[in-house]
N, C-alpha and C positions, 0 to 999 in steps of 0.2 A: 531642657532640664532647668528648673528654677535654681537660682543661686541660694544657698542656705545661710550664708553669713558673709558679710562684706564690710570692710572699712575702706572708704575712699572718697575721692572728690573728682568731679568732671565738670568741664565748662565747654559750651558750644555757642558760637556766634553765627548769625546768618542774616540774610536779607531776602525779602520777598516783596518785589515791587517797591513801593515807597516805605515799607516797614523794615526796621532793623530790630533784631531781638537777641537776647542773651539768656541762655538757660544754664543754671548751676544745679548740680545734684551732689548732695553730701550725704554720706551714710556712715554710721558707726554701729558696732555690734550691739544688739539688743535681743532680748529673749523672744519677743514677738515682733510682728511687722507693725511699726509705728510710723505712719505716713503723714507728713505735713507738707501742704502745698501753699506756696506764696505766689499767687498769680495776679496779673493786673485785674482791675475791677470789671472790665468789660469782657472777660474770658470765661464766663460761666459755662458755656457749651463745651469748652475744652477740658474742664476739670474731671468729668467722669471718664473721659478717654484716657487721660494721664493716669488716673487711679487704676484703671483696668490694666493698662500697659505695665505699670510698676508691679502690680500684684501677680501678673503672669510670669514675671522674671525673678521675683524675690519672695522668699517665705518669711524672712525675719530681718530685723535691723531697724534702727531709727533712721528714717530716710526723709530728707528735706529737699524739695524741689522748688527752686526760685526761678521765675521768669520775669524779665523786664523787656518791654517793647517800646519803641518810639517811632514816630512817623515823620519823615522829612516833609517839608512844605511842598505843596504841589506847584506853587508859583516860584519862578526864579526871583532872586533878591531884588532886581530892578523893578519888576512888576509889583512886588509887595510894597516897595517904597512909594511908587507912584499911586497905588491904590489908597494909601493912607492920607495922601495930600487932598 
């Protein structure tokens, strides 16, 4: 059953292999569903899936989804330093 109205905030952090990510979702009451996504530049394939997921669970509200991701270096520090020399 979709949520009809919601005011709230949620944050989740995770790691997948070398990538770490943080997802924030903020929602305030709004007459219609007003969805704003703030995703990294290289995540175009994810945007439509996120939109569909939010629309399946919410009918109204101003919803902002922010995702930030970073990648740890594959090389250990000592290897990076010797590669620069």
